Each structure stands twice: as C-alpha cells, then as structure tokens.
N, C-alpha and C positions, 0 to 999 in steps of 0.2 A: 422352707420350711412354714408347715401354715401354724398360727397359732390355737392351741384348743383349751379356752379359758374354761376352767371348772370351778364351779362356786358350790363347796362342799360345811359339815361340820362334822366333824371327828367324831362324836357322839350319834351319827343320824347313820344307822341301816343299809334307808336306801341307799345311801351315797356310796357304803362300803361295800356290798351289791354292785351299783354301776361301776364304779372302781375295779371292779373279779373283772366283770363282764367285757369293761374295755381290753382292760389285764392281756384277755386273753384271746384276741385279735389283735392288737401290740403284737403279742410273744408270734400270733400267726405271722404276723405281713411286718419282718423284724426292719425293711425298707420305708415303713411309715412315712410322712410327712409332719408326722402334729409337733409344734413344739409346745409344750403341755406347761400350764402359767396354774397355780393352786391359789381359792380369792374366800376370804373369812364370809362366814354368812349362820351368824350362830340360831340355830334351835329355839333357844333359849336366854334372846338379851337380858331380862329382866332376871334372871338365874340368882337366888344370892352368890355372893363369892366364894361362901366355901361348900355351896353344893348343896343338893337336897342326898335325903334316906330315898332309895330308886322306889322303894315300892309303895312311899306314901307322896311322890310324884307323879307313879303312873297313875296311883289310884284321885288323885286331887285332879288328874288332868283329862281324864277319862273316865268321870264322875264312879265309883269305886274299884272294885276289883272284876266285877263282873264285864266292867266296862272295859278296863283295862285287858284282860283277857282276851274279847274280842275285838278289841283294834291291833291287838300284839300277834292272834294269831297267824293273821298271813302273812305277817313277816319274820316269824319265827319258823314256816313253811318252807318259802324259800331262802329265808337265811340257810337252816340247815345243809337244803340241796344247793346253796352254792358256795358257801364255806361250811364244810361239815364241822371243823372244829371250833369253832366257833359258840360259844358257852355264855349264852344270856345269866346265866344261876351265876355267873360266879359275880356280876357285877350287882356292886352296894350301894355305889351312888352314883346318882347324876349328876355332872360337874357344869360346873359355868365352864364356858370353854374357850374365853377369852386368849388364859396363857397359852392355852396351846397352839389357839389361830398365832401368838407372837410367835412363839417356838418355830411353828410354820412358814411365816414370815424370814425371821433369823434363815430358817435351813435353804431359803430359796437363795440368800447373799451367798451362801456355801455353795451353793450344785447340788444342793442334798435337798429337796423339797419334797420332790417324791417319798425318798426314803422316808423323810418326816412323816408324811399323811401315812406311809405304810403303815411305817410304825406305830402310831396311835390307834389307828383301827386297831391293831394286832395286838395293843397291849390293852384297850378297853373289852373290847370285842372278843378275845381271845383269853386274856390273863385276867380282866376284871379288874384290874391298874385303873384307882384313881385319877385319869388324867385331868383332874378339875386340880393333886399337888403340886406344890411348884418342886418337891421334891423330887416324884418320878417323873417330873417330866425332865429336870434335868439329867435323871438315869436314862432316859430315853434319846436324849442328844447323845451322850457319849456310847447309843448301841449304834448309832447313825454316824459316830467320828466326830463330832463336835465334840466341842470343849465344852463337859458339863460343870466345872464350875466357874466359866464364862457367862455360861447359860445361866447356874443359878444366882448370880449376880445380875445376869440381867432384869432376870425377875425381879428379885429384890427394885428395882425402878418404876418406875411409866413410862419405860423409853416404850417410843411406836403401839402404844396402848391408844390416844388420837387416830394412829393412822388407822387400826386396824377398827375402831369402830367407825369411821367417816366411811371407811372401805364398804364394811357391811351397809351402811347407810347409801353408801352410793346402788349397791346392789337392789336396795327394796327400790330407791328411785326409778332404776331402771326397769323395773316391774319386774322383780323375781321377787317369788312367793313362796318358793321348794325347792330344795335340794334331792338329788341333788341338778345341776343345773350347767349344759355345754353351750360354750358358744364359739363353733367354727369359726375363724378365722373375723371376728367382730360383725359377722353379717347374721349365720344361721342359729338358732338356739335348737337344744334337741333337749327335750324336758323330763325326767328321771331316769332310771333305772333298764337302761335299754340293754337287746339280747345282745350277746356277741356279736351275732348273726347282721345286724344293721351295723354293726358298726365292722364288719370288713367289707360290707357292700359300699358305705361311707369310704374308706380309705381307698378301698377299687377305685371308686369314681375320682377321687382327688389323683390318683395315683397316674390315669389315664389323661383326667383333665392336664393336667403340668409336664406332658409330655408331645402333649398336640403343640 
C-alpha cells in the first residue's frame, strides 16, 4: 500500500470538493494502492472557541458583503456542480474546528477516520450543523458507530489537544499554507481540489509501477 496523507479542515469547501473528486476515482479503481490518513489543518486557528456568526465572519474576512460574495461565488458554483446537495444557506456559524479534528483523530484509532471526515463534511455543508458544538460532535460519533458517550466525555477534557495543535503546526513548518494538500508516499505533493481524471491517472501509474 502507498500512503496518501491528506491535510484538511472540515469547514473547507475546497477540501470537500477535493475529497468528492478523489472518492470518485477510488470508486472507479477499487483496487487502488492508497492507504489514506487524514491530518489536521485549521483554516482559522485563532477562531474563538464558540465560533462566530457566519455572515459576520465572512464580512470581516472579505472586507464586507460585496467582498464575501465575490470571493465565494466561484466556490458556490463548483460546490453545487460537484455536490448538488450542499446548502451553504443552512450554515449559521463558522466553528472552531479543533474539537472536530480531535474527533477525526479518535476515529482513526477506531479505524473510522474517513467515515468521520465524510460525516463532518456532510453535517456542515449539507445539514448546516454546528460542528464546533461538542454535543453535535458526539452525535456524529454515534452516526459512524463510535461510542457517543465516550466521545462526549473525551471532548470535555483536554485529551489530545496538544497533539492536534502540534500536528497542525508541523504541517505549516513543512510549508503547507492551504488545504486540501495531498502527500503521496511522503514524496509527492498534490495541492488543491484536483479533478477526478488526474487521480485516475495517478492511480493507474502507481498500479503499473507496483507491478514492475
């Protein structure tokens, strides 16, 4: 197997688009060689713990309503084309994603990491749920067959916060400035939400190489 490390944030629309495109390639090539590992990268590491009203956040980040609309129009167009069920209008808050990344980390221990990432994207972009809420995160854990009560208890502690923060910082030290970022076999970096066709070419090339 070849390791595919993916740096992401569950509130990043390009990360969701990138995962969706990759998933299509993986489904088309069920014998792909990838062993996928998800890694934390907070788009807003200084976001208040309780998050922010989404409209206020976008206006602040993009210098007003007009700036926000201009910045998000390309994202909306691609998101709706790739994931028609996505509904940005349902999103009321932009959360701090530290706890969401902790959930992904714990899901990895249980062998459910990709399921957790998928569930977080779905909850945020399709259902408009506040994935900064610990109650919501515990619910999501239950939806992917983890123990929601155990996750709720862990979230009330500082368990693995230092590790998530350190891994995020290490990603930045490696030169990662934006996500999604895909690292193939710890050698080749693929930045951004690449089309499914590119991933098919990569998988086919790696498959041929592995047979030589």
